[in-house]
C-alpha positions in Angstrom: -79.0 -49.3 6.1 -75.3 -49.2 6.7 -74.7 -48.5 3.0 -76.7 -45.3 3.3 -74.8 -44.3 6.4 -71.5 -44.9 4.5 -72.6 -42.8 1.6 -73.6 -39.9 3.8 -70.3 -40.2 5.7 -68.2 -40.2 2.5 -70.3 -37.2 1.2 -69.7 -35.3 4.4 -66.0 -36.1 4.3 -65.7 -34.9 0.7 -67.6 -31.7 1.5 -65.3 -31.1 4.5 -62.2 -31.6 2.3 -63.5 -29.3 -0.4 -64.4 -26.7 2.2 -60.9 -26.9 3.7 -59.3 -26.6 0.3 -61.5 -23.6 -0.6 -60.5 -21.8 2.6 -56.9 -22.8 2.3 -56.5 -21.5 -1.3 -59.1 -18.7 -0.8 -61.0 -19.6 -3.9 -64.1 -17.7 -3.0 -62.6 -14.7 -1.3 -63.1 -11.3 -2.9 -60.1 -9.0 -3.1 -60.0 -6.4 -0.4 -57.8 -3.8 -2.1 -57.8 -2.5 -5.6 -54.5 -2.8 -7.4 -53.6 0.7 -8.8 -52.1 -0.9 -11.8 -55.4 -2.7 -12.7 -57.3 0.6 -13.1 -58.5 1.2 -16.6 -57.1 4.1 -18.6 -60.3 4.7 -20.5 -63.0 6.7 -18.8 -66.4 5.2 -18.4 -69.7 6.9 -18.3 -70.2 8.6 -14.9 -73.4 9.4 -13.0 -74.0 13.1 -12.4 -74.8 12.6 -8.8 -73.3 10.5 -6.0 -74.2 6.8 -6.3 -73.7 6.1 -2.6 -71.1 3.4 -3.2 -68.1 5.4 -1.9 -65.8 2.4 -1.4 -66.0 1.5 -5.1 -67.0 4.8 -6.7 -65.2 5.5 -9.9 -65.9 9.3 -9.8 -62.4 10.0 -8.8 -61.1 8.0 -11.7 -61.9 10.8 -14.1 -58.5 12.3 -13.0 -56.9 8.9 -13.6 -58.2 8.9 -17.2 -56.4 12.1 -18.2 -54.1 11.8 -21.1 -52.0 15.0 -20.5 -49.4 15.1 -17.8 -49.9 17.8 -15.2 -46.8 18.9 -13.2 -47.2 20.0 -9.6 -44.0 22.0 -9.5 -42.2 18.7 -9.3 -40.1 18.5 -12.5 -37.1 17.5 -10.5 -38.8 14.1 -9.8 -38.4 13.2 -13.4 -34.9 12.1 -12.5 -36.5 9.0 -10.7 -38.3 7.6 -13.8 -38.5 3.8 -13.7 -36.6 3.6 -10.5 -37.7 1.3 -7.7 -38.7 3.0 -4.4 -36.3 0.8 -2.5 -33.4 2.3 -4.4 -34.1 5.9 -3.4 -31.4 7.6 -1.4 -31.9 10.3 1.3 -31.9 13.1 -1.3 -34.7 11.4 -3.3 -36.8 10.9 -0.2 -36.3 14.6 0.6 -37.3 15.7 -2.9 -40.5 13.6 -2.8 -41.3 14.8 0.7 -40.8 18.4 -0.2 -43.3 18.2 -3.1 -45.8 16.0 -1.2 -46.0 18.1 1.9 -46.6 21.3 -0.1 -49.6 19.9 -2.0 -53.2 20.7 -1.2 -55.2 17.7 -0.1 -57.4 17.8 -3.1 -54.3 17.7 -5.4 -52.9 14.5 -4.0 -54.8 12.2 -6.3 -53.9 14.2 -9.3 -50.2 14.2 -8.2 -50.2 10.4 -7.8 -51.8 10.1 -11.3 -49.1 12.5 -12.7 -46.4 10.3 -11.2 -48.0 7.2 -12.6 -48.2 8.6 -16.1 -44.5 9.6 -15.9 -43.6 6.1 -14.6 -42.3 7.5 -11.3 -43.0 5.4 -8.2 -43.1 7.5 -4.9 -41.5 6.1 -1.8 -43.7 3.7 0.1 -44.2 5.9 3.1 -45.4 8.8 0.9 -47.6 6.5 -1.2 -49.3 5.1 2.0 -49.8 8.6 3.4 -51.2 9.9 0.1 -53.7 7.0 -0.1 -54.7 7.7 3.4 -55.4 11.4 2.5 -57.4 10.3 -0.6 -59.5 7.9 1.5 -60.1 10.6 4.1 -61.2 13.0 1.4 -63.6 10.5 0.0 -65.0 9.8 3.5 -65.4 13.5 4.3 -67.1 14.2 0.9 -69.4 11.2 1.6 -70.4 12.7 5.0 -71.0 16.1 3.4 -73.6 14.7 1.1 
């Protein structure tokens, strides 16, 4: 009888250790955010109507799949190709801000795609604000349908 108790105790101990390791290393946790660099360049077939999965919908990715670069009256930003956002000076921040704050909300996603294709990284505060605008546009378009 005590052998059965010992086997059950060891099994529970091993299960507890495995559970702790899984939570510590987050083995089974799904990623919460999509890395913009992991998006595919090739367009996939899209549904004609809204699928209802607005958080993971790829409908907006059709602009990400464009091969041609669209300029949003921001040719001066080409001076910042392959530069790190941390290395931007005040003039660079002002140049990005001037372009960003003159964009229409529906053009923000295309502008970010244009910058990505030109290998230009926007300053972090502009990138965060742009992503907020994009998510608000998705939310508003979801409410409209």
